Predicted model as a PDB file, atoms N, CA, C, CB and O in Angstrom, pLDDT in the B-factor column:
MODEL        1                                                                  
ATOM      1  N   MET A   1       0.842  -1.167   0.000  1.00 85.00           N  
ATOM      2  CA  MET A   1       0.000   0.000   0.000  1.00 85.00           C  
ATOM      3  C   MET A   1       0.894   1.238   0.000  1.00 85.00           C  
ATOM      4  CB  MET A   1      -0.962  -0.007   1.215  1.00 85.00           C  
ATOM      5  O   MET A   1       1.904   1.277   0.702  1.00 85.00           O  
ATOM      6  N   TYR A   2       0.528   2.229  -0.773  1.00 89.00           N  
ATOM      7  CA  TYR A   2       1.293   3.461  -0.863  1.00 89.00           C  
ATOM      8  C   TYR A   2       0.639   4.548  -0.018  1.00 89.00           C  
ATOM      9  CB  TYR A   2       1.418   3.916  -2.325  1.00 89.00           C  
ATOM     10  O   TYR A   2      -0.582   4.700  -0.008  1.00 89.00           O  
ATOM     11  N   ILE A   3       1.471   5.293   0.686  1.00 89.00           N  
ATOM     12  CA  ILE A   3       1.031   6.393   1.531  1.00 89.00           C  
ATOM     13  C   ILE A   3       1.603   7.678   0.938  1.00 89.00           C  
ATOM     14  CB  ILE A   3       1.483   6.193   3.028  1.00 89.00           C  
ATOM     15  O   ILE A   3       2.788   7.739   0.611  1.00 89.00           O  
ATOM     16  N   LYS A   4       0.762   8.708   0.800  1.00 89.00           N  
ATOM     17  CA  LYS A   4       1.228   9.977   0.244  1.00 89.00           C  
ATOM     18  C   LYS A   4       1.959  10.766   1.327  1.00 89.00           C  
ATOM     19  CB  LYS A   4       0.041  10.803  -0.331  1.00 89.00           C  
ATOM     20  O   LYS A   4       1.363  11.157   2.330  1.00 89.00           O  
ATOM     21  N   LEU A   5       3.246  10.995   1.118  1.00 88.00           N  
ATOM     22  CA  LEU A   5       4.052  11.756   2.067  1.00 88.00           C  
ATOM     23  C   LEU A   5       3.920  13.250   1.810  1.00 88.00           C  
ATOM     24  CB  LEU A   5       5.522  11.333   1.984  1.00 88.00           C  
ATOM     25  O   LEU A   5       3.768  14.034   2.747  1.00 88.00           O  
ATOM     26  N   ASN A   6       3.976  13.645   0.545  1.00 86.00           N  
ATOM     27  CA  ASN A   6       3.764  15.041   0.151  1.00 86.00           C  
ATOM     28  C   ASN A   6       3.326  15.055  -1.313  1.00 86.00           C  
ATOM     29  CB  ASN A   6       5.069  15.907   0.364  1.00 86.00           C  
ATOM     30  O   ASN A   6       2.928  14.019  -1.844  1.00 86.00           O  
ATOM     31  N   ASP A   7       3.393  16.202  -1.967  1.00 88.00           N  
ATOM     32  CA  ASP A   7       2.908  16.322  -3.347  1.00 88.00           C  
ATOM     33  C   ASP A   7       3.682  15.475  -4.342  1.00 88.00           C  
ATOM     34  CB  ASP A   7       2.966  17.751  -3.778  1.00 88.00           C  
ATOM     35  O   ASP A   7       3.145  15.114  -5.389  1.00 88.00           O  
ATOM     36  N   ARG A   8       4.935  15.151  -4.035  1.00 91.00           N  
ATOM     37  CA  ARG A   8       5.773  14.439  -4.999  1.00 91.00           C  
ATOM     38  C   ARG A   8       6.219  13.054  -4.543  1.00 91.00           C  
ATOM     39  CB  ARG A   8       6.975  15.256  -5.300  1.00 91.00           C  
ATOM     40  O   ARG A   8       6.784  12.307  -5.341  1.00 91.00           O  
ATOM     41  N   VAL A   9       5.982  12.692  -3.286  1.00 89.00           N  
ATOM     42  CA  VAL A   9       6.544  11.452  -2.744  1.00 89.00           C  
ATOM     43  C   VAL A   9       5.451  10.548  -2.190  1.00 89.00           C  
ATOM     44  CB  VAL A   9       7.569  11.762  -1.649  1.00 89.00           C  
ATOM     45  O   VAL A   9       4.603  10.976  -1.407  1.00 89.00           O  
ATOM     46  N   TYR A  10       5.492   9.292  -2.615  1.00 91.00           N  
ATOM     47  CA  TYR A  10       4.638   8.247  -2.069  1.00 91.00           C  
ATOM     48  C   TYR A  10       5.534   7.167  -1.483  1.00 91.00           C  
ATOM     49  CB  TYR A  10       3.681   7.661  -3.160  1.00 91.00           C  
ATOM     50  O   TYR A  10       6.533   6.787  -2.094  1.00 91.00           O  
ATOM     51  N   LEU A  11       5.181   6.672  -0.300  1.00 91.00           N  
ATOM     52  CA  LEU A  11       5.953   5.615   0.350  1.00 91.00           C  
ATOM     53  C   LEU A  11       5.247   4.286   0.209  1.00 91.00           C  
ATOM     54  CB  LEU A  11       6.183   5.938   1.829  1.00 91.00           C  
ATOM     55  O   LEU A  11       4.023   4.211   0.312  1.00 91.00           O  
ATOM     56  N   ASN A  12       6.016   3.235  -0.027  1.00 92.00           N  
ATOM     57  CA  ASN A  12       5.474   1.882  -0.033  1.00 92.00           C  
ATOM     58  C   ASN A  12       5.448   1.419   1.423  1.00 92.00           C  
ATOM     59  CB  ASN A  12       6.330   0.905  -0.949  1.00 92.00           C  
ATOM     60  O   ASN A  12       6.482   1.042   1.974  1.00 92.00           O  
ATOM     61  N   ALA A  13       4.286   1.445   2.037  1.00 89.00           N  
ATOM     62  CA  ALA A  13       4.158   1.147   3.459  1.00 89.00           C  
ATOM     63  C   ALA A  13       4.561  -0.283   3.788  1.00 89.00           C  
ATOM     64  CB  ALA A  13       2.740   1.391   3.912  1.00 89.00           C  
ATOM     65  O   ALA A  13       4.962  -0.559   4.919  1.00 89.00           O  
ATOM     66  N   ASP A  14       4.467  -1.189   2.837  1.00 91.00           N  
ATOM     67  CA  ASP A  14       4.829  -2.580   3.080  1.00 91.00           C  
ATOM     68  C   ASP A  14       6.335  -2.753   3.284  1.00 91.00           C  
ATOM     69  CB  ASP A  14       4.362  -3.447   1.923  1.00 91.00           C  
ATOM     70  O   ASP A  14       6.765  -3.744   3.874  1.00 91.00           O  
ATOM     71  N   ARG A  15       7.127  -1.816   2.811  1.00 92.00           N  
ATOM     72  CA  ARG A  15       8.582  -1.932   2.910  1.00 92.00           C  
ATOM     73  C   ARG A  15       9.170  -1.150   4.076  1.00 92.00           C  
ATOM     74  CB  ARG A  15       9.215  -1.467   1.633  1.00 92.00           C  
ATOM     75  O   ARG A  15      10.338  -1.340   4.415  1.00 92.00           O  
ATOM     76  N   ILE A  16       8.388  -0.279   4.694  1.00 92.00           N  
ATOM     77  CA  ILE A  16       8.873   0.520   5.818  1.00 92.00           C  
ATOM     78  C   ILE A  16       8.968  -0.383   7.051  1.00 92.00           C  
ATOM     79  CB  ILE A  16       7.932   1.747   6.090  1.00 92.00           C  
ATOM     80  O   ILE A  16       7.982  -0.997   7.458  1.00 92.00           O  
ATOM     81  N   THR A  17      10.161  -0.456   7.636  1.00 93.00           N  
ATOM     82  CA  THR A  17      10.364  -1.314   8.801  1.00 93.00           C  
ATOM     83  C   THR A  17      10.420  -0.534  10.107  1.00 93.00           C  
ATOM     84  CB  THR A  17      11.631  -2.108   8.635  1.00 93.00           C  
ATOM     85  O   THR A  17      10.248  -1.104  11.184  1.00 93.00           O  
ATOM     86  N   ARG A  18      10.663   0.773  10.007  1.00 94.00           N  
ATOM     87  CA  ARG A  18      10.788   1.569  11.223  1.00 94.00           C  
ATOM     88  C   ARG A  18      10.412   3.002  10.918  1.00 94.00           C  
ATOM     89  CB  ARG A  18      12.220   1.490  11.800  1.00 94.00           C  
ATOM     90  O   ARG A  18      10.718   3.519   9.844  1.00 94.00           O  
ATOM     91  N   ILE A  19       9.744   3.646  11.870  1.00 94.00           N  
ATOM     92  CA  ILE A  19       9.399   5.064  11.781  1.00 94.00           C  
ATOM     93  C   ILE A  19       9.930   5.727  13.041  1.00 94.00           C  
ATOM     94  CB  ILE A  19       7.841   5.285  11.621  1.00 94.00           C  
ATOM     95  O   ILE A  19       9.713   5.236  14.149  1.00 94.00           O  
ATOM     96  N   LYS A  20      10.623   6.838  12.869  1.00 94.00           N  
ATOM     97  CA  LYS A  20      11.213   7.545  14.001  1.00 94.00           C  
ATOM     98  C   LYS A  20      10.744   8.994  13.984  1.00 94.00           C  
ATOM     99  CB  LYS A  20      12.763   7.465  13.963  1.00 94.00           C  
ATOM    100  O   LYS A  20      10.858   9.675  12.965  1.00 94.00           O  
ATOM    101  N   VAL A  21      10.220   9.463  15.108  1.00 95.00           N  
ATOM    102  CA  VAL A  21       9.869  10.868  15.264  1.00 95.00           C  
ATOM    103  C   VAL A  21      11.087  11.544  15.871  1.00 95.00           C  
ATOM    104  CB  VAL A  21       8.575  11.065  16.160  1.00 95.00           C  
ATOM    105  O   VAL A  21      11.523  11.185  16.965  1.00 95.00           O  
ATOM    106  N   ASP A  22      11.643  12.537  15.151  1.00 93.00           N  
ATOM    107  CA  ASP A  22      12.917  13.130  15.517  1.00 93.00           C  
ATOM    108  C   ASP A  22      12.756  14.626  15.768  1.00 93.00           C  
ATOM    109  CB  ASP A  22      13.960  12.879  14.423  1.00 93.00           C  
ATOM    110  O   ASP A  22      12.113  15.331  14.990  1.00 93.00           O  
ATOM    111  N   ASN A  23      13.342  15.096  16.853  1.00 92.00           N  
ATOM    112  CA  ASN A  23      13.301  16.511  17.188  1.00 92.00           C  
ATOM    113  C   ASN A  23      14.532  17.181  16.582  1.00 92.00           C  
ATOM    114  CB  ASN A  23      13.242  16.726  18.736  1.00 92.00           C  
ATOM    115  O   ASN A  23      15.656  16.926  17.013  1.00 92.00           O  
ATOM    116  N   VAL A  24      14.320  18.039  15.584  1.00 86.00           N  
ATOM    117  CA  VAL A  24      15.413  18.771  14.946  1.00 86.00           C  
ATOM    118  C   VAL A  24      15.344  20.234  15.375  1.00 86.00           C  
ATOM    119  CB  VAL A  24      15.345  18.643  13.390  1.00 86.00           C  
ATOM    120  O   VAL A  24      14.400  20.632  16.058  1.00 86.00           O  
ATOM    121  N   GLN A  25      16.319  21.028  14.989  1.00 86.00           N  
ATOM    122  CA  GLN A  25      16.404  22.413  15.464  1.00 86.00           C  
ATOM    123  C   GLN A  25      15.165  23.239  15.141  1.00 86.00           C  
ATOM    124  CB  GLN A  25      17.611  23.080  14.868  1.00 86.00           C  
ATOM    125  O   GLN A  25      14.732  24.045  15.963  1.00 86.00           O  
ATOM    126  N   ASP A  26      14.597  23.053  13.973  1.00 83.00           N  
ATOM    127  CA  ASP A  26      13.487  23.909  13.556  1.00 83.00           C  
ATOM    128  C   ASP A  26      12.127  23.232  13.609  1.00 83.00           C  
ATOM    129  CB  ASP A  26      13.729  24.398  12.174  1.00 83.00           C  
ATOM    130  O   ASP A  26      11.178  23.744  13.015  1.00 83.00           O  
ATOM    131  N   GLY A  27      11.993  22.111  14.287  1.00 89.00           N  
ATOM    132  CA  GLY A  27      10.698  21.446  14.408  1.00 89.00           C  
ATOM    133  C   GLY A  27      10.841  19.952  14.593  1.00 89.00           C  
ATOM    134  O   GLY A  27      11.904  19.458  14.968  1.00 89.00           O  
ATOM    135  N   ILE A  28       9.774  19.246  14.331  1.00 95.00           N  
ATOM    136  CA  ILE A  28       9.725  17.795  14.472  1.00 95.00           C  
ATOM    137  C   ILE A  28       9.639  17.189  13.069  1.00 95.00           C  
ATOM    138  CB  ILE A  28       8.509  17.346  15.365  1.00 95.00           C  
ATOM    139  O   ILE A  28       8.881  17.676  12.230  1.00 95.00           O  
ATOM    140  N   ARG A  29      10.407  16.138  12.811  1.00 95.00           N  
ATOM    141  CA  ARG A  29      10.341  15.422  11.537  1.00 95.00           C  
ATOM    142  C   ARG A  29      10.098  13.944  11.798  1.00 95.00           C  
ATOM    143  CB  ARG A  29      11.640  15.624  10.717  1.00 95.00           C  
ATOM    144  O   ARG A  29      10.475  13.410  12.841  1.00 95.00           O  
ATOM    145  N   ILE A  30       9.464  13.296  10.833  1.00 94.00           N  
ATOM    146  CA  ILE A  30       9.280  11.857  10.880  1.00 94.00           C  
ATOM    147  C   ILE A  30      10.248  11.253   9.865  1.00 94.00           C  
ATOM    148  CB  ILE A  30       7.784  11.449  10.578  1.00 94.00           C  
ATOM    149  O   ILE A  30      10.283  11.675   8.709  1.00 94.00           O  
ATOM    150  N   ARG A  31      11.023  10.277  10.295  1.00 95.00           N  
ATOM    151  CA  ARG A  31      11.986   9.612   9.408  1.00 95.00           C  
ATOM    152  C   ARG A  31      11.523   8.183   9.169  1.00 95.00           C  
ATOM    153  CB  ARG A  31      13.428   9.634  10.015  1.00 95.00           C  
ATOM    154  O   ARG A  31      11.094   7.497  10.096  1.00 95.00           O  
ATOM    155  N   PHE A  32      11.613   7.739   7.916  1.00 95.00           N  
ATOM    156  CA  PHE A  32      11.142   6.417   7.513  1.00 95.00           C  
ATOM    157  C   PHE A  32      12.330   5.564   7.088  1.00 95.00           C  
ATOM    158  CB  PHE A  32      10.105   6.523   6.365  1.00 95.00           C  
ATOM    159  O   PHE A  32      13.205   6.028   6.356  1.00 95.00           O  
ATOM    160  N   TYR A  33      12.359   4.328   7.543  1.00 97.00           N  
ATOM    161  CA  TYR A  33      13.490   3.444   7.294  1.00 97.00           C  
ATOM    162  C   TYR A  33      13.044   2.134   6.657  1.00 97.00           C  
ATOM    163  CB  TYR A  33      14.236   3.165   8.590  1.00 97.00           C  
ATOM    164  O   TYR A  33      11.973   1.609   6.964  1.00 97.00           O  
ATOM    165  N   GLU A  34      13.887   1.618   5.763  1.00 95.00           N  
ATOM    166  CA  GLU A  34      13.802   0.244   5.259  1.00 95.00           C  
ATOM    167  C   GLU A  34      15.045  -0.440   5.779  1.00 95.00           C  
ATOM    168  CB  GLU A  34      13.700   0.173   3.663  1.00 95.00           C  
ATOM    169  O   GLU A  34      16.143  -0.203   5.277  1.00 95.00           O  
ATOM    170  N   GLY A  35      14.886  -1.281   6.772  1.00 93.00           N  
ATOM    171  CA  GLY A  35      16.049  -1.876   7.426  1.00 93.00           C  
ATOM    172  C   GLY A  35      16.845  -0.787   8.121  1.00 93.00           C  
ATOM    173  O   GLY A  35      16.293  -0.017   8.906  1.00 93.00           O  
ATOM    174  N   ALA A  36      18.143  -0.717   7.838  1.00 94.00           N  
ATOM    175  CA  ALA A  36      19.003   0.292   8.467  1.00 94.00           C  
ATOM    176  C   ALA A  36      19.073   1.581   7.662  1.00 94.00           C  
ATOM    177  CB  ALA A  36      20.400  -0.260   8.654  1.00 94.00           C  
ATOM    178  O   ALA A  36      19.676   2.550   8.122  1.00 94.00           O  
ATOM    179  N   ASN A  37      18.478   1.623   6.482  1.00 95.00           N  
ATOM    180  CA  ASN A  37      18.599   2.772   5.586  1.00 95.00           C  
ATOM    181  C   ASN A  37      17.408   3.711   5.688  1.00 95.00           C  
ATOM    182  CB  ASN A  37      18.754   2.303   4.157  1.00 95.00           C  
ATOM    183  O   ASN A  37      16.257   3.285   5.594  1.00 95.00           O  
ATOM    184  N   GLN A  38      17.698   4.998   5.882  1.00 95.00           N  
ATOM    185  CA  GLN A  38      16.636   5.994   5.866  1.00 95.00           C  
ATOM    186  C   GLN A  38      16.226   6.230   4.417  1.00 95.00           C  
ATOM    187  CB  GLN A  38      17.094   7.324   6.547  1.00 95.00           C  
ATOM    188  O   GLN A  38      17.079   6.520   3.579  1.00 95.00           O  
ATOM    189  N   VAL A  39      14.947   6.113   4.109  1.00 94.00           N  
ATOM    190  CA  VAL A  39      14.488   6.267   2.736  1.00 94.00           C  
ATOM    191  C   VAL A  39      13.716   7.557   2.503  1.00 94.00           C  
ATOM    192  CB  VAL A  39      13.635   5.102   2.358  1.00 94.00           C  
ATOM    193  O   VAL A  39      13.571   7.994   1.362  1.00 94.00           O  
ATOM    194  N   ALA A  40      13.212   8.177   3.585  1.00 93.00           N  
ATOM    195  CA  ALA A  40      12.462   9.424   3.415  1.00 93.00           C  
ATOM    196  C   ALA A  40      12.347  10.122   4.757  1.00 93.00           C  
ATOM    197  CB  ALA A  40      11.054   9.157   2.814  1.00 93.00           C  
ATOM    198  O   ALA A  40      12.514   9.517   5.816  1.00 93.00           O  
ATOM    199  N   LYS A  41      12.055  11.424   4.680  1.00 91.00           N  
ATOM    200  CA  LYS A  41      11.721  12.164   5.886  1.00 91.00           C  
ATOM    201  C   LYS A  41      10.592  13.121   5.546  1.00 91.00           C  
ATOM    202  CB  LYS A  41      12.959  12.927   6.453  1.00 91.00           C  
ATOM    203  O   LYS A  41      10.460  13.583   4.413  1.00 91.00           O  
ATOM    204  N   SER A  42       9.798  13.399   6.537  1.00 91.00           N  
ATOM    205  CA  SER A  42       8.629  14.244   6.328  1.00 91.00           C  
ATOM    206  C   SER A  42       9.010  15.711   6.379  1.00 91.00           C  
ATOM    207  CB  SER A  42       7.557  13.943   7.368  1.00 91.00           C  
ATOM    208  O   SER A  42      10.157  16.077   6.635  1.00 91.00           O  
ATOM    209  N   GLY A  43       8.013  16.529   6.128  1.00 90.00           N  
ATOM    210  CA  GLY A  43       8.168  17.949   6.370  1.00 90.00           C  
ATOM    211  C   GLY A  43       8.175  18.197   7.867  1.00 90.00           C  
ATOM    212  O   GLY A  43       8.114  17.249   8.650  1.00 90.00           O  
ATOM    213  N   LYS A  44       8.247  19.436   8.271  1.00 92.00           N  
ATOM    214  CA  LYS A  44       8.328  19.773   9.683  1.00 92.00           C  
ATOM    215  C   LYS A  44       6.937  19.857  10.308  1.00 92.00           C  
ATOM    216  CB  LYS A  44       9.072  21.094   9.870  1.00 92.00           C  
ATOM    217  O   LYS A  44       5.979  20.314   9.685  1.00 92.00           O  
ATOM    218  N   PHE A  45       6.860  19.411  11.536  1.00 94.00           N  
ATOM    219  CA  PHE A  45       5.650  19.531  12.333  1.00 94.00           C  
ATOM    220  C   PHE A  45       5.960  20.443  13.517  1.00 94.00           C  
ATOM    221  CB  PHE A  45       5.136  18.128  12.810  1.00 94.00           C  
ATOM    222  O   PHE A  45       7.077  20.418  14.033  1.00 94.00           O  
ATOM    223  N   PRO A  46       4.997  21.241  13.954  1.00 93.00           N  
ATOM    224  CA  PRO A  46       5.265  22.144  15.081  1.00 93.00           C  
ATOM    225  C   PRO A  46       5.383  21.422  16.422  1.00 93.00           C  
ATOM    226  CB  PRO A  46       4.173  23.178  15.171  1.00 93.00           C  
ATOM    227  O   PRO A  46       6.024  21.935  17.340  1.00 93.00           O  
ATOM    228  N   SER A  47       4.771  20.233  16.550  1.00 92.00           N  
ATOM    229  CA  SER A  47       4.837  19.507  17.819  1.00 92.00           C  
ATOM    230  C   SER A  47       4.892  18.004  17.568  1.00 92.00           C  
ATOM    231  CB  SER A  47       3.629  19.857  18.710  1.00 92.00           C  
ATOM    232  O   SER A  47       4.504  17.517  16.507  1.00 92.00           O  
ATOM    233  N   GLU A  48       5.380  17.291  18.564  1.00 93.00           N  
ATOM    234  CA  GLU A  48       5.451  15.831  18.473  1.00 93.00           C  
ATOM    235  C   GLU A  48       4.049  15.232  18.427  1.00 93.00           C  
ATOM    236  CB  GLU A  48       6.244  15.249  19.664  1.00 93.00           C  
ATOM    237  O   GLU A  48       3.820  14.222  17.762  1.00 93.00           O  
ATOM    238  N   LYS A  49       3.122  15.853  19.130  1.00 94.00           N  
ATOM    239  CA  LYS A  49       1.734  15.374  19.153  1.00 94.00           C  
ATOM    240  C   LYS A  49       1.130  15.385  17.747  1.00 94.00           C  
ATOM    241  CB  LYS A  49       0.881  16.241  20.103  1.00 94.00           C  
ATOM    242  O   LYS A  49       0.448  14.437  17.359  1.00 94.00           O  
ATOM    243  N   GLU A  50       1.374  16.439  16.991  1.00 95.00           N  
ATOM    244  CA  GLU A  50       0.855  16.529  15.623  1.00 95.00           C  
ATOM    245  C   GLU A  50       1.514  15.503  14.706  1.00 95.00           C  
ATOM    246  CB  GLU A  50       1.070  17.936  15.067  1.00 95.00           C  
ATOM    247  O   GLU A  50       0.859  14.943  13.827  1.00 95.00           O  
ATOM    248  N   ALA A  51       2.807  15.256  14.907  1.00 94.00           N  
ATOM    249  CA  ALA A  51       3.513  14.252  14.108  1.00 94.00           C  
ATOM    250  C   ALA A  51       2.950  12.856  14.379  1.00 94.00           C  
ATOM    251  CB  ALA A  51       5.028  14.286  14.412  1.00 94.00           C  
ATOM    252  O   ALA A  51       2.729  12.080  13.449  1.00 94.00           O  
ATOM    253  N   LEU A  52       2.720  12.543  15.642  1.00 94.00           N  
ATOM    254  CA  LEU A  52       2.150  11.238  15.990  1.00 94.00           C  
ATOM    255  C   LEU A  52       0.736  11.087  15.449  1.00 94.00           C  
ATOM    256  CB  LEU A  52       2.148  11.046  17.506  1.00 94.00           C  
ATOM    257  O   LEU A  52       0.347  10.001  15.020  1.00 94.00           O  
ATOM    258  N   LYS A  53      -0.038  12.175  15.466  1.00 94.00           N  
ATOM    259  CA  LYS A  53      -1.392  12.120  14.900  1.00 94.00           C  
ATOM    260  C   LYS A  53      -1.330  11.848  13.401  1.00 94.00           C  
ATOM    261  CB  LYS A  53      -2.153  13.440  15.172  1.00 94.00           C  
ATOM    262  O   LYS A  53      -2.139  11.080  12.881  1.00 94.00           O  
ATOM    263  N   TRP A  54      -0.374  12.472  12.694  1.00 92.00           N  
ATOM    264  CA  TRP A  54      -0.216  12.223  11.259  1.00 92.00           C  
ATOM    265  C   TRP A  54       0.112  10.755  11.005  1.00 92.00           C  
ATOM    266  CB  TRP A  54       0.886  13.126  10.669  1.00 92.00           C  
ATOM    267  O   TRP A  54      -0.431  10.148  10.082  1.00 92.00           O  
ATOM    268  N   ILE A  55       1.002  10.182  11.821  1.00 92.00           N  
ATOM    269  CA  ILE A  55       1.353   8.760  11.667  1.00 92.00           C  
ATOM    270  C   ILE A  55       0.118   7.896  11.866  1.00 92.00           C  
ATOM    271  CB  ILE A  55       2.463   8.350  12.672  1.00 92.00           C  
ATOM    272  O   ILE A  55      -0.139   6.992  11.072  1.00 92.00           O  
ATOM    273  N   GLU A  56      -0.643   8.163  12.913  1.00 91.00           N  
ATOM    274  CA  GLU A  56      -1.842   7.367  13.173  1.00 91.00           C  
ATOM    275  C   GLU A  56      -2.862   7.499  12.042  1.00 91.00           C  
ATOM    276  CB  GLU A  56      -2.476   7.789  14.498  1.00 91.00           C  
ATOM    277  O   GLU A  56      -3.439   6.499  11.615  1.00 91.00           O  
ATOM    278  N   ASP A  57      -3.086   8.696  11.562  1.00 89.00           N  
ATOM    279  CA  ASP A  57      -4.081   8.927  10.516  1.00 89.00           C  
ATOM    280  C   ASP A  57      -3.668   8.348   9.173  1.00 89.00           C  
ATOM    281  CB  ASP A  57      -4.336  10.400  10.368  1.00 89.00           C  
ATOM    282  O   ASP A  57      -4.508   7.823   8.442  1.00 89.00           O  
ATOM    283  N   ASN A  58      -2.378   8.437   8.835  1.00 85.00           N  
ATOM    284  CA  ASN A  58      -1.934   8.070   7.495  1.00 85.00           C  
ATOM    285  C   ASN A  58      -1.252   6.709   7.399  1.00 85.00           C  
ATOM    286  CB  ASN A  58      -1.009   9.106   6.993  1.00 85.00           C  
ATOM    287  O   ASN A  58      -1.189   6.131   6.314  1.00 85.00           O  
ATOM    288  N   PHE A  59      -0.751   6.197   8.495  1.00 79.00           N  
ATOM    289  CA  PHE A  59      -0.006   4.950   8.431  1.00 79.00           C  
ATOM    290  C   PHE A  59      -0.724   3.825   9.165  1.00 79.00           C  
ATOM    291  CB  PHE A  59       1.380   5.143   9.008  1.00 79.00           C  
ATOM    292  O   PHE A  59      -1.004   2.781   8.577  1.00 79.00           O  
ATOM    293  N   ILE A  60      -1.018   4.026  10.417  1.00 76.00           N  
ATOM    294  CA  ILE A  60      -1.561   2.950  11.258  1.00 76.00           C  
ATOM    295  C   ILE A  60      -3.005   2.626  10.887  1.00 76.00           C  
ATOM    296  CB  ILE A  60      -1.480   3.339  12.740  1.00 76.00           C  
ATOM    297  O   ILE A  60      -3.346   1.454  10.731  1.00 76.00           O  
ATOM    298  N   ASN A  61      -3.845   3.621  10.744  1.00 69.00           N  
ATOM    299  CA  ASN A  61      -5.275   3.386  10.467  1.00 69.00           C  
ATOM    300  C   ASN A  61      -5.544   2.965   9.030  1.00 69.00           C  
ATOM    301  CB  ASN A  61      -6.070   4.634  10.774  1.00 69.00           C  
ATOM    302  O   ASN A  61      -6.640   2.496   8.724  1.00 69.00           O  
ATOM    303  N   LYS A  62      -4.561   3.123   8.138  1.00 64.00           N  
ATOM    304  CA  LYS A  62      -4.745   2.756   6.736  1.00 64.00           C  
ATOM    305  C   LYS A  62      -4.503   1.273   6.496  1.00 64.00           C  
ATOM    306  CB  LYS A  62      -3.820   3.573   5.860  1.00 64.00           C  
ATOM    307  O   LYS A  62      -4.944   0.730   5.484  1.00 64.00           O  
ATOM    308  N   GLN A  63      -3.806   0.613   7.416  1.00 55.00           N  
ATOM    309  CA  GLN A  63      -3.436  -0.774   7.195  1.00 55.00           C  
ATOM    310  C   GLN A  63      -4.394  -1.731   7.836  1.00 55.00           C  
ATOM    311  CB  GLN A  63      -2.067  -1.030   7.703  1.00 55.00           C  
ATOM    312  O   GLN A  63      -4.213  -2.945   7.736  1.00 55.00           O  
TER     313      GLN A  63                                                      
ENDMDL                                                                          
END                                                                             
């Protein structure tokens, strides 16, 4: 199943093995991994709560 990350990027959810919510200097980002390799990162979120809600709405509830 493909998940729309942004206007130009779709992720194959079946291949994602790990999702990490990361606090960077200018906001919160979600990083997506296939095994040990990072394959994509999201745009910035203002809070960790909003990032987790996006994961639940777009990743967890879709499967």
